[in-house]
C-alpha positions as CSV (number, residue, x, y, z in Angstrom):
1,M,191.6,76.2,71.5
2,P,190.5,77.8,75.0
3,H,188.1,75.3,77.0
4,R,184.4,75.7,75.9
5,H,183.4,76.6,79.3
6,E,185.6,79.8,79.0
7,S,184.4,80.9,75.7
8,K,180.7,80.6,76.7
9,L,181.0,83.4,79.9
10,R,183.0,85.5,77.2
11,Y,179.6,85.7,75.5
12,E,177.3,85.6,77.8
13,T,178.4,89.4,78.3
14,I,175.7,90.2,75.6
15,F,173.1,89.1,78.6
16,P,174.1,91.7,81.9
17,A,174.9,94.6,78.5
18,T,170.9,94.0,77.2
19,L,170.0,94.0,81.0
20,S,171.9,97.4,81.1
21,Y,170.9,98.8,78.2
22,C,166.8,98.0,79.3
23,A,167.2,99.1,82.6
24,L,168.8,102.4,81.6
25,L,165.3,102.7,78.9
26,I,163.0,102.4,81.8
27,V,165.1,104.9,84.3
28,L,165.3,107.5,81.2
29,A,160.9,106.9,80.3
30,F,160.2,107.8,84.4
31,V,162.2,110.7,84.1
32,L,160.8,112.3,80.9
33,D,157.0,111.3,81.7
34,T,154.7,110.3,84.6
35,P,153.8,106.6,85.9
36,S,150.3,107.8,84.9
37,N,151.5,108.9,81.5
38,I,153.2,106.3,80.7
39,G,150.7,103.1,82.0
40,R,148.2,105.3,79.5
41,G,151.0,105.4,76.7
42,L,151.6,102.0,77.2
43,L,147.6,100.7,76.7
44,R,147.2,102.9,73.6
45,I,150.3,100.9,72.3
46,V,149.0,98.0,72.3
47,F,145.4,98.4,71.1
48,L,146.5,100.2,68.3
49,G,146.6,99.1,64.5
50,D,150.6,99.5,64.0
51,T,150.6,99.5,60.0
52,L,153.2,101.8,59.0
53,I,153.4,104.3,59.9
54,T,152.5,104.2,63.1
55,D,155.3,106.4,65.6
56,Y,154.8,105.4,69.1
57,V,156.3,108.5,70.1
58,A,154.2,110.4,68.3
59,M,150.7,107.8,69.8
60,A,151.6,107.7,73.3
61,G,154.4,109.8,74.3
62,V,158.4,108.9,75.3
63,G,158.2,107.6,78.4
64,A,155.8,104.3,77.1
65,T,157.5,104.2,74.1
66,L,160.9,103.6,75.7
67,I,159.1,101.4,79.0
68,N,157.5,99.1,75.7
69,S,160.9,99.0,73.6
70,A,162.7,97.9,77.2
71,L,160.2,95.4,78.1
72,V,159.8,94.0,73.9
73,V,163.7,93.4,74.4
74,L,163.4,91.8,77.8
75,I,160.6,89.7,76.2
76,S,163.5,88.7,73.7
77,L,166.0,88.1,75.6
78,T,164.4,85.9,78.1
79,V,163.2,83.2,75.2
80,L,167.0,83.3,73.9
81,H,168.2,82.5,77.2
82,L,165.2,80.3,78.0
83,V,166.1,78.0,74.6
84,G,169.3,78.1,74.9
85,D,170.5,80.2,71.4
86,P,173.9,80.1,70.9
87,L,175.6,83.4,71.9
88,N,176.9,85.3,68.6
89,G,176.4,88.0,66.2
90,A,173.0,87.1,64.9
91,T,171.9,87.4,68.7
92,L,172.9,91.2,68.4
93,M,171.2,91.6,65.3
94,V,168.5,90.0,66.3
95,L,167.9,92.1,69.4
96,G,168.8,95.3,67.3
97,L,165.7,94.7,65.7
98,M,163.4,94.4,68.5
99,A,164.7,97.5,70.1
100,G,164.2,99.3,67.1
101,F,161.3,97.9,66.0
102,S,159.7,98.1,69.6
103,L,159.9,102.1,68.9
104,F,156.9,101.4,66.1
105,G,154.8,98.4,65.2
106,K,155.8,95.6,67.8
107,N,154.4,95.4,71.2
108,I,154.6,93.3,74.6
109,F,151.3,91.8,73.4
110,N,151.3,91.4,69.2
111,I,154.8,89.2,69.5
112,W,153.6,86.7,70.9
113,P,151.4,84.5,68.6
114,F,154.8,84.4,65.9
115,L,156.6,83.2,68.7
116,L,154.1,80.0,69.4
117,G,153.8,79.3,66.0
118,S,157.7,79.2,65.2
119,F,157.4,77.1,68.6
120,L,154.7,74.6,67.0
121,Y,157.1,74.4,63.9
122,A,159.8,73.1,65.9
123,R,157.5,70.6,67.5
124,L,156.0,69.2,64.6
125,R,159.9,68.9,62.9
126,R,160.6,67.4,66.7
127,E,163.3,69.9,66.8
128,P,164.8,72.0,69.4
129,F,162.9,75.3,69.4
130,V,166.5,77.1,69.7
131,K,166.9,76.0,65.9
132,Y,163.7,78.7,64.9
133,S,164.1,81.1,68.2
134,N,165.5,83.9,66.1
135,V,163.3,83.1,62.5
136,G,160.1,82.9,65.6
137,L,161.4,86.6,67.1
138,L,161.9,88.2,63.5
139,S,158.9,87.4,62.0
140,T,157.5,89.5,63.9
141,T,157.7,91.8,61.1
142,L,153.4,90.9,60.3
143,A,153.0,92.3,64.0
144,P,150.9,94.6,62.7
145,V,148.3,92.1,61.6
146,V,147.7,90.8,64.5
147,S,146.8,94.1,66.2
148,F,144.5,95.1,63.3
149,I,142.5,91.7,63.4
150,C,142.1,91.6,67.2
151,F,141.5,95.4,67.9
152,D,140.0,96.8,64.6
153,R,136.6,95.5,65.1
154,P,137.3,93.8,68.8
155,S,135.1,91.0,69.8
156,P,136.1,87.7,70.9
157,A,136.3,86.6,67.7
158,S,138.4,89.0,66.3
159,L,140.9,88.6,68.8
160,A,140.6,85.0,68.3
161,A,141.4,85.2,64.8
162,G,144.4,87.7,64.9
163,L,146.1,84.9,67.7
164,L,145.4,82.1,65.5
165,L,146.9,84.4,62.0
166,G,149.7,85.0,63.9
167,M,150.2,81.7,64.8
168,G,149.7,80.9,61.5
169,I,152.4,83.0,60.4
170,G,154.9,81.8,62.8
171,F,154.7,78.6,61.6
172,I,155.1,78.7,58.4
173,L,158.0,81.4,57.7
174,P,161.1,79.1,59.2
175,A,160.5,77.0,56.1
176,L,159.7,80.0,53.9
177,S,162.2,81.9,54.8
178,A,165.3,79.4,54.5
179,Y,164.3,79.0,50.7
180,T,164.1,82.9,50.2
181,F,167.5,83.6,51.3
182,K,168.4,81.3,48.9
183,I,167.3,82.7,46.3
184,Q,168.7,86.4,47.3
185,N,172.3,85.2,47.7
186,G,172.8,87.1,50.5
187,M,173.1,90.0,48.9
188,N,169.6,91.4,51.2
189,L,170.4,91.2,55.2
190,Y,166.7,91.5,55.8
191,N,166.0,88.2,54.8
192,M,162.8,88.0,56.8
193,G,161.5,91.4,55.1
194,F,161.5,90.1,51.8
195,A,159.6,86.2,53.5
196,C,157.1,88.3,54.9
197,G,156.9,90.8,52.1
198,L,155.6,87.6,49.7
199,V,153.2,86.3,52.5
200,A,151.3,89.9,53.1
201,M,151.3,90.5,48.9
202,I,148.7,87.1,50.0
203,L,146.8,88.2,53.1
204,V,146.4,91.6,52.0
205,P,143.7,90.1,49.1
206,V,142.4,87.8,51.3
207,L,141.8,90.1,54.1
208,T,140.3,92.4,51.6
209,S,137.7,90.1,49.5
210,L,136.8,88.9,53.2
211,G,136.0,92.8,54.1
212,R,138.6,93.5,56.8
213,A,141.4,95.6,54.3
214,P,143.9,97.5,56.3
215,S,145.1,100.5,55.4
216,T,148.2,102.4,55.7
217,A,148.8,105.2,58.4
218,S,151.0,108.0,58.5
219,H,151.8,108.9,62.4
220,W,154.8,110.7,62.6
221,A,156.9,112.1,65.3
222,T,158.6,115.6,65.1
223,G,160.6,118.2,67.6
224,Y,162.3,115.8,69.4
225,N,165.4,115.9,67.7
226,R,167.6,117.3,70.1
227,L,166.7,114.8,73.3
228,F,167.0,111.8,70.7
229,A,170.6,112.8,69.3
230,L,171.9,113.5,72.8
231,M,170.7,110.3,73.8
232,M,172.3,108.0,70.3
233,A,175.6,110.6,70.9
234,V,175.7,108.8,74.6
235,L,174.8,105.6,73.5
236,C,177.1,105.1,70.6
237,A,179.9,106.8,72.2
238,A,179.8,104.3,75.3
239,L,180.4,101.5,72.8
240,I,183.0,103.1,71.0
241,L,184.5,103.6,74.4
242,G,183.7,100.0,75.3
243,G,185.2,98.9,72.3
244,L,188.2,100.3,72.7
245,F,189.0,100.0,76.1
246,F,187.2,97.7,78.2
247,C,187.1,94.5,75.9
248,R,190.6,92.9,77.9
249,R,192.1,93.9,74.6
250,P,195.1,96.7,73.5
251,V,193.9,99.4,71.8
252,W,195.7,99.1,69.0
253,A,194.3,95.4,68.8
254,A,190.5,96.6,68.8
255,W,191.5,99.5,66.2
256,A,193.1,97.5,63.7
257,G,190.2,94.7,64.5
258,Y,187.5,96.9,63.7
259,R,189.8,97.6,60.5
260,Y,190.2,94.3,59.1
261,L,185.9,94.4,60.0
262,L,185.9,96.7,57.4
263,Q,187.4,94.7,54.8
264,S,184.5,91.9,54.7
265,T,181.9,92.2,52.5
266,G,178.9,91.7,54.9
267,R,177.2,89.1,52.9
268,S,174.7,86.9,54.8
269,P,175.4,85.2,57.0
270,S,178.1,87.0,57.8
271,D,178.8,86.9,61.8
272,F,181.1,89.3,62.9
273,L,180.8,88.5,66.8
274,R,182.3,85.3,65.9
275,T,184.8,86.5,63.8
276,Y,186.6,89.5,65.1
277,G,185.6,89.8,68.5
278,A,183.6,91.9,70.8
279,A,185.8,94.9,70.5
280,P,185.3,95.9,66.5
281,V,182.3,94.8,67.1
282,L,181.4,97.4,69.8
283,I,183.2,100.0,68.1
284,N,181.7,99.1,64.7
285,M,178.1,99.6,66.0
286,G,178.9,103.0,67.5
287,I,180.4,104.2,64.4
288,N,177.8,102.7,62.6
289,G,175.1,104.2,65.0
290,L,177.1,108.2,64.7
291,I,176.9,108.0,61.0
292,A,172.7,107.3,60.4
293,T,171.8,109.5,63.1
294,A,174.4,112.6,61.4
295,Y,172.1,111.7,58.1
296,I,168.9,112.1,59.3
297,L,170.0,115.6,61.1
298,L,172.7,116.8,57.6
299,I,169.0,115.9,55.7
300,G,166.9,117.8,58.3
301,G,165.1,115.0,59.2
302,D,163.1,113.8,62.5
303,L,164.6,111.5,65.1
304,N,161.6,110.2,66.2
305,G,160.5,106.2,66.5
306,P,160.7,104.8,63.2
307,T,163.9,106.8,62.5
308,L,165.8,105.5,65.7
309,G,164.3,102.3,65.1
310,G,166.2,102.2,61.5
311,I,169.4,103.2,63.9
312,L,169.1,100.9,66.3
313,T,168.3,98.2,63.4
314,I,171.6,99.5,61.7
315,M,173.4,98.6,64.9
316,G,172.2,95.2,65.3
317,F,173.0,94.2,61.9
318,S,177.0,95.7,62.7
319,A,177.5,92.5,64.2
320,Y,176.0,91.0,61.5
321,G,176.7,92.0,58.1
322,K,177.4,96.1,58.4
323,H,179.8,98.3,58.4
324,A,180.7,102.1,57.7
325,R,182.2,101.0,53.9
326,N,179.2,99.4,53.0
327,I,176.1,100.7,54.3
328,T,177.6,104.6,53.3
329,P,177.1,103.9,49.6
330,I,173.9,103.0,49.8
331,M,172.4,105.7,51.9
332,L,174.5,107.7,49.2
333,G,172.5,106.5,46.3
334,V,169.1,106.7,48.2
335,A,170.2,110.3,48.5
336,L,170.8,110.5,44.9
337,G,167.7,109.5,44.3
338,G,166.4,112.3,46.4
339,L,168.3,114.5,44.1
340,V,166.5,114.0,41.0
341,M,163.2,112.1,41.4
342,E,159.8,114.2,42.4
343,W,160.3,113.4,46.3
344,D,162.2,115.1,49.2
345,L,165.0,113.9,51.1
346,T,162.9,114.7,54.1
347,D,160.0,112.4,53.8
348,Y,159.2,110.0,56.0
349,A,159.5,107.1,52.9
350,S,162.8,108.5,52.0
351,Q,164.1,108.9,55.9
352,L,163.6,104.9,56.6
353,A,164.6,103.9,53.0
354,A,168.1,105.7,53.8
355,L,168.5,103.6,56.6
356,F,166.8,100.5,56.4
357,G,167.5,100.5,52.7
358,T,171.2,99.7,54.3
359,T,170.2,96.1,54.1
360,L,171.6,95.6,50.6
361,A,175.1,97.0,52.1
362,P,176.3,93.5,50.8
363,I,175.9,94.3,47.5
364,S,178.4,97.1,48.0
365,G,180.7,95.3,50.4
366,Y,180.8,92.2,47.5
367,F,180.5,94.6,44.1
368,G,182.1,97.4,45.2
369,W,181.0,101.1,46.0
370,P,179.5,102.5,42.7
371,C,177.7,99.2,42.4
372,G,176.2,100.1,46.1
373,V,175.4,103.8,45.2
374,L,173.3,101.9,42.2
375,A,171.5,99.8,44.4
376,G,170.4,102.5,47.0
377,F,169.0,104.9,44.4
378,L,166.8,101.5,42.7
379,H,166.1,101.1,46.4
380,S,164.8,104.3,47.2
381,C,163.0,104.2,44.0
382,L,161.0,101.0,44.4
383,V,160.6,101.6,48.1
384,L,157.8,103.8,48.1
385,H,156.0,101.5,46.2
386,T,156.0,98.3,47.6
387,G,154.7,99.5,50.7
388,G,150.7,100.2,49.1
389,P,150.1,96.5,47.7
390,V,151.0,94.8,51.5
391,A,149.2,98.3,53.3
392,G,152.0,98.5,55.9
393,I,151.7,95.3,57.6
394,N,155.2,94.7,56.8
395,L,157.3,96.4,59.2
396,Y,160.1,95.1,56.7
397,N,159.0,96.3,53.9
398,N,162.7,98.1,52.7
399,G,163.5,94.1,53.2
400,F,160.7,92.9,50.8
401,S,161.8,96.0,48.4
402,G,166.1,95.0,49.0
403,G,165.4,91.3,48.9
404,I,163.4,92.2,44.7
405,I,166.3,94.6,44.0
406,A,169.1,91.8,45.6
407,T,167.3,89.0,43.3
408,V,167.3,91.0,40.0
409,L,170.8,92.6,40.4
410,Y,173.0,89.1,41.6
411,P,172.4,87.6,38.5
412,I,173.5,90.9,36.5
413,L,176.1,92.0,38.7
414,M,177.7,88.3,38.9
415,A,177.8,88.4,34.8
416,L,179.1,92.1,34.2
417,V,181.2,92.7,37.4
418,R,182.7,89.4,38.6
419,H,182.5,87.6,35.0
420,R,181.5,84.4,36.8
421,R,178.0,82.2,36.6
422,P,175.6,83.0,39.2
423,V,175.0,80.4,41.8
424,L,172.0,80.0,44.3
425,Q,173.3,80.8,47.5
426,D,173.9,77.1,49.7
427,E,174.5,78.4,53.4
428,D,171.8,78.1,56.0
429,F,170.5,81.3,57.4
430,L,171.3,82.1,61.1
431,E,173.0,79.4,61.4
432,T,174.1,77.8,65.0
433,F,177.2,78.3,65.4
434,E,179.0,76.7,68.5
435,H,180.9,78.8,71.0
436,D,185.0,79.1,70.1
437,E,187.1,82.1,70.9
438,P,186.9,84.8,67.8
439,V,189.6,85.1,65.6
440,T,192.9,87.4,65.8
441,P,193.2,89.1,62.8
442,I,196.5,87.9,61.5
443,S,197.0,91.0,59.5
444,A,196.2,93.4,63.1
445,K,199.5,91.2,64.6
446,H,201.4,92.4,61.8
447,E,200.7,95.6,61.4
448,H,201.7,96.2,65.3
449,E,204.6,94.4,64.6
450,K,205.5,96.8,62.1
451,E,204.4,99.3,63.8
452,S,206.8,98.2,66.8
453,E,210.1,98.1,64.1
């Protein structure tokens, strides 16, 4: 077992890598747009209603969108660093989510109340905030409700009400999300989307009764496929090459580790970084990003804020449950739904369903690819109807749909496929892990020895 300090330094490479990513976004933003347009765009992003679907690229331009994304990721990274977050796969997952959803729905203003609410919850419990920092960042899925209350009818009272509501939501979600995680049995990776969907189901009728009914939006950018495809290709290639050649592991070991990672079910919590190490995770992130980007291009879809958000989310969860073998059946199931249902694969919601529907990847990994196709098919139908009742204020709407499907499918599949009695998941979600050396797969060593012979 290596010294704790050495392991800690090994994990802290996440920080310079993330800082470099943010710096590249900022540089690219100023290459693609002028400072004045970026400034105006950022102001527009802050004052938008942000309900689904509000594509920042369509509403504020590419430059402002990239700057907002970079700043949101930097804020998230700073919070995690200041509270002493143990750097693991959950860290990459959270940063990937924040990077993706800061392209549509989360901004430098509307995420703060949720963080403060989760901080107050930790103080009330007399526990360190590090235990709830990830949950606080994930709870920003309801960020649109803060923007809506604050700026739909702007006044000092509305501003105060929006901020207090966000704090209240951030305060209750640590307890609620811990409960909803157990009933989904680790089969829905976007647990916070399910928890916040339940909150939104209560919140929207209350707001409507008070005369402040939120409504869904439809702002969707087109014409950026070439630019964003090039960006994603460069990013994914850099991740794959980094995993193969720059993680201080032989190429054969990095690739063998990735192949070993593909055998994981992905059932949450599955910390790939802690279990397999950085090299396989970087390769996994790059390959998953290419798969998701290729899917959108092959169906004739659009690369924009929401779809890039979906791709970055998949890449973030590539450190925490997703890989090529368990996401592909889900995407195929959604594609199958598009062939037989009365909607097209290029519809906005359908494109997002194929990307964010990979929240159900553990069903594919745990029960087999046919069950994954079934889950994807059901998800493609359900998610188109779950956004209405929550009025677009839950950014992780696919997580809400995925939670319903996981809750229903898990006991059925356990009885029919596994022939076992279903039990509730009893592990903690986003458990705080100690720093330790990632496990080198034994099978990978044996494979190399056989090749050498």
